[in-house]
N, C-alpha and C positions, 0 to 999 in steps of 0.2 A: 769531401768527406769520404771515408772508406766504407764500403758495404760488402758484406759477404754475399756471394751469388748463389742463387738457386736456379739451376738449369743444366745445360749440357755444353760440352766442348768436343771438337774434333780437329783433325789435321788434314788440310788439303795441300799437299806438297809442302811448301814452306810457310803457308798461311795457317794461323790458328783461328778456328771459327768458334764463336761463342753465341749461344742463344740463351738469353737470361729472362726468367720470369720476373716481371715487376708489376704487382697489383693485378690488373686485368688484361695486360698485354705482354708481349714478348719483344725484347730488344735484341738486335742483331749487331754483332761487332766482329770484325776480322782484323787480325794484326800480324805483323812480322817486325823484325828489328827496325826496318826503315819506313814502315807504312801502317797507318791505322785507317780502317774504313768503317763508317757507321752505316748500317743498312736501315731500311725503314721499319717502323714498328709493325708487328704482326699480331694477330689475335688468336693464334693457336700455335701449339708447339710444332705441329707438322708443317704449317706454313712458314714458320720461322726457320726451320731446318732447310726447307726447299729454297727459301730466299737466300740463306747464307751460302748454299751450294751454288746457286745461280750467280751471285755476286762474285764468289771465288773463281768460278769458271770464266766469267766475263773479264775480270781483272787480269788473270794469268794468261788466258788465251787470246782475248780480243785487245785489251789495252797494252799489255806488256809484250805480246806476240811471242811468248816463250814456247819452245818445242818440248813441252812436257805432256805425257799422256793425259787424256781426259778421263778423270775418275768418275765412274758411275755411282759409286757409293763411298761413304767414309764411315769410320767406326765412331759413333757418338758415345761418350762416357759422361757420367754425372760430373758436374763441376764440384770441386772439393773446397774445403776451407782454405786451402793454399791459393785459390784463384781469387784475385781481388781486382776491382776496377776503381778508378778515381772518377767520380762524377762531380762536375762543377756546378 
């Protein structure tokens, strides 16, 4: 089913980071054309954003060993009606 999202998104190099509010917790999702990563549920917006950044850094720098600069911060913006997820 399709659901509109309430939350935030940001870009970490080629990964799109999403932190989405769902009832009493926050879901973390990172994606690019070839990869989708589900983070663990978090119980605050701040923790969800921290977790998304940690997963992005780990994936790009530790797992893929890419020579991209480590970003200290990203610009979080509100997710809009154009942002959709498919939940099974």
